[in-house]
N, C-alpha and C positions, 0 to 999 in steps of 0.2 A: 362330287363326281358328275361328269357330263352324262346327260340322258339324251339318247338319240331323238332328234326332232324331225327326221325324215324317214320314210320307208323305202329301203333299197328295192329297186325294181329289177335287179339282175344279180345273181349270185353264181359262184363257181368254186371249185376246189382251189386251195391256196397255192397249189403247185402248177396251176394251168398256165401261168406266164413264165415258168422256169426256163423253157426252151429259148425264149427271147432274151432272158437275162444271160443265159449261157452263151448265146450268140454275141451279145454285147460284150461280155468278158473276153471272148475269143477275138473280137475285133480290136479291143483295147490292146491285148497282147500282141496282135499282129501289127498294130500301129507302132508299138514299141520296137518290135523286131525290124520293121521296115526302116524306121528312123535310125535305129542303131546301125544298120548296115550302111546307110547313107553317111552317117557321121563317122563311122570307122574309116571310110575312104577319105573324108575330109581331114580327120585327125592325122592319118598317115601322111597325107599331102602336106599338112601344116608341119609335121615333125621333120620332113625333109627340108623345110625352109629355115629351121631354127638356127642352123650354123651360119646362115647368111647375115642374121642380125640377132645374135643371142640376147643382147640387152633389151631389145624390144620384146622378145619372147618372154624374158624374165619379168618384165613389167606386166605382160599379159597374165603371167602366173600369179603375180602379186594381186592383180585385179580379181582373179578367180577366187583366191583365198580370202581377200578382203582386208579391211582396216585392222590394225594400223600399218600393215605392210605397204599400203598405198600412200603413206605419209613419209616425209623425210625425217630421219632420226635426228634428234637434237645433237649439237656439237658441245664439246666441253666435258669436264670430268663427270664420271658416273659415280653416284653415291653408292656405298656398300657398307653393310654392317658385318663385321667379322666376329665369330664366336669360336675361340680355341676349343679343339676337341681332343687332339693327341699330339705328342711330340716326343721324339727320341733324338739320338745324335745324328741320324741320317734323314728323318722324315718329319713332315708336319702335316697334320690334318686340321682343316678349318671349315666350320660351317659358315656359309655366306648367305646374305640377303641382298641381292643386287637390285637397285631401283630400276624399273623398266619404264613406268609411267608414274605420274604423281599418284601416290597412294597404292601403288601396285609394285611388288618386288618379287623376284624369282629366288626361291630357296634352292641351294645346292651345296655340295660338299667338295672342297678343293683338296687334292692330294699333291703335296709339293716335296721335291727333293731339296734338302738343305745344302745348297751349293751357291757360290757366287756367280756361276755360269748361267746365262739366260738359256732357257730351254723351250722347245715346242710344247704345245698343250693339246691334249686330246679330250674331247667330250665323250663321256661314257654314258649312254642313254638307256635307262631301264625301259621296260615294256609295261603291258597291262597288269594291273594289280601290284605293280612294283614301286620301289622307292630307290633313292640313291644308296641307302644303306643295304638293300637286298642285292643290288648289282655289284656292291663293293665288299660283300662277304663280311658284314659286321656281325651277323649271327648265323647265317647259312649262305650257301651259294646258289641254291635253287637251280633253275635252268640257265642261270647266267654263267655258270662254270668259271667263276672268278674273273669275270670280264674286266672290271676296273683294275684289279691287281695285276692281271696279265699285261695290260697296257702300261701300267705304272712301272713295272719291273724292267721295262725296256728303255728306261732313262728319260721318259717324258713326264711332265706334270699332267694331271688328269682332273677334270671337273665333271662331277656327276650331278646334274640338275634334276629337280622334281617336276614332273608333269601332273596334270589333273587325272591321275590314273591309279591312285593307291587303293589297296584293298581295305574295305571297311568291315567291321570296326577295328581290325587289327592295327591299322596304321593311321587312323585318324577319323575325323568327322565325316558323316555320311554326306553324299552329294549325288547328283544325277548328271553325269557328263553329257548325255544326249540332250537333256533339257537345257543345260547351259549353252551347248552348241547351238540349239535352235534359237535361243534368245539372242545370242551373238549374231547369228545369220540374219535375224530380223533387223539388226543394227548395221548390216553391211559388213559383218566381220565373220569370224569362226573361231572356235577354240584353237584350231591349228594355226591360224594367222597370229593370234595373240601369243601362243607359246613359241612359235618360230621367231617372232619379233623379240620375245624375251631372250632367246638364245643369241640373237644379233646384239642386243644390249649387253649381254654377258661378254661377248667378244670385244665390244667397245671398251668394257671395263678392263679386260685382260690385256688389251693392247697398251694400256697406260701403265701396267705394272712392270717393275724392274726385273722380275723373274721370268718374263715372257720375251721370246725372240720374235714374236709376230707370226709364227707358223702354227696353223690350227688344223686339226683333223677331227674326225668324229666316227664313232662306232656305236651300234645299238642293235638290240634284239626285239623282234615283234613290233609293237608300237614304237619301240626305240629305233627299229629299222625304218619305220615310216618317217619318224622325225629326222633320222640321219639322211634319208633320200631327199626329203623336202628341204631341209636346212642346207644341204650341199647345193641343191638347185637354186635356192634363194640367195645364198651368200657366198661369193667367190673367195672369201677368206678361208673357207674350208678347202684345203689343198688336197686332202686324201680322205676317202670315206669308205666305211665297211658297213653295209646294210645286210642284216641277217634276219631271216624268218619273216619277211614282209613282201618283197617284190613279187608281183603277180598280176593277174588279169582283173582289173577293177570292175569289169562287168560281172564277173563271177563273185567277187568279194567287195560288193559295194556297200560297206558298212556306213551308217549315217554320218559319223564324224570324219570319214574318209571320202565323202562324196560331196561334190561341189557343182553348182549350177553351170552347165555348159562344159563339164569336164570331158564328156565323150567327143566333143568337137575338136578339142585341142590337147588336153593333158590327161592321159592315163600314165601308168608308171614308166613306160618306155620314153615318152615325150618329156616327162619330168626329169628322168635320168639324163636325157639329151642336154639339159641345161647344165649338167655337171661337166660335160666335155669342154675343154680337153684335159681337165683335172682327173686324177685317179679315182676310180670307182670300182669296188669289188662287191659283188652280190653273192650271198650264200643262202642256200635253202636246204633244210633237212630232208633226206630221202624218205623218211617216214613221218614227216611233219603232219600232225593231225588237224591243224588249223588251215594251212595253206598248201595245197598240193603242188609238188614240184613240176608236174607235167605242164600246167598252165603257166608257171613261172618260166619254164624253158621256152614256151612259145612267145611269151612277151619279150624274152631276152633276144630271140631271133629278130624281132622288130627293132629292138634297141641297137643291135650290132650295125644295122644300116645307118644309124644316126651318128655313130662313133668312129667312122672310118678315118677321120682326120687326126686321130690320136691313137695310133697303134701302140699296144702294150699298156694302155691306160685304163682298159676295161677288162674285168675278169668276172667269171661266173663259175660257181661250183655247187653241185648237189653233193653234200657231204653225208657220210654215214651217221645219221643221227635223227633226232626228233625235233620238236619245236624248242630249240635250245641254241645258245651261243656255241658255235662249233668247238668241240673239245680239242681238236687239232689246232696247231699254231700257225698254219699256213696263212690264214687271213690276217691274223694279228701281226705276223712278221711282215707281210706285204704292205699293209697300210702304214706301219711305222717306217718301213724302208722308204716308201714313196714320200712320206711326210718329211723325213730327214733329208732327202735329196732335193726337195722342192725349193 
């Protein structure tokens, strides 16, 4: 242990410098607030330019999220391992492992109608602590309110993919999503970029299948609403999207894996949603949602409306009578399917 080699010639109470530290903290917070106000103006100005060159803005979006979205996807057949799960005279359920990158596959569950007719396909995206099985009512419906099955019963095929969001130990091996996201961000990537790219590769696979007519939509709750909004912005093959229990003010809800360098300058939720235009987007939030307050979602939606003027009737917003859950009423499900079928 170190033994002091010098004799202090001045001493004071350990709290004597606190007022300077408090002032320093206040100045840091003021710096943030000042910069935030400046970038809010720049972000809204950028948002108004998105319609002029949406593909350039989409590339800016890719750059913000990171690799592998910044790379061109390979052409040619997509490898997939299929594991039968259930079959009757009308339906087929199959577990899939779709190759995304060498050595990396996306796990998901495919629900198919047994018909010779080619059908549209909806992605049903679970949220935090969830799995494809939970949002598909394999053992309970939780707050998903039969999301996958309600989509499936409307005559479309449905794919429910797994994201790095499952509850442990109930659904599998322990992991730290935040730590994995930090590591990916050091590599110029993010967990969001990797998983959105995986969804794109899934669409590449489904485009090749004889049961698909090439029309794709997506619906999701909570983190699933996050992925629905971001995937619809990233990939124009998503023709209709229903994002529930996510859309809001990212300054208020700046969770680590939902936060990206420079986002305040260009892409908060309204600007991301502007990339979906002129395709159909419906946003739903629960009136008594305990995670994301509807008041701030309504304010962000007011900004979004200014970006969606070129597509009347293609943007919808509802605060429904509910909690942090997939809306129990069928208005959103009916509308997203209606828009997908006529696209």
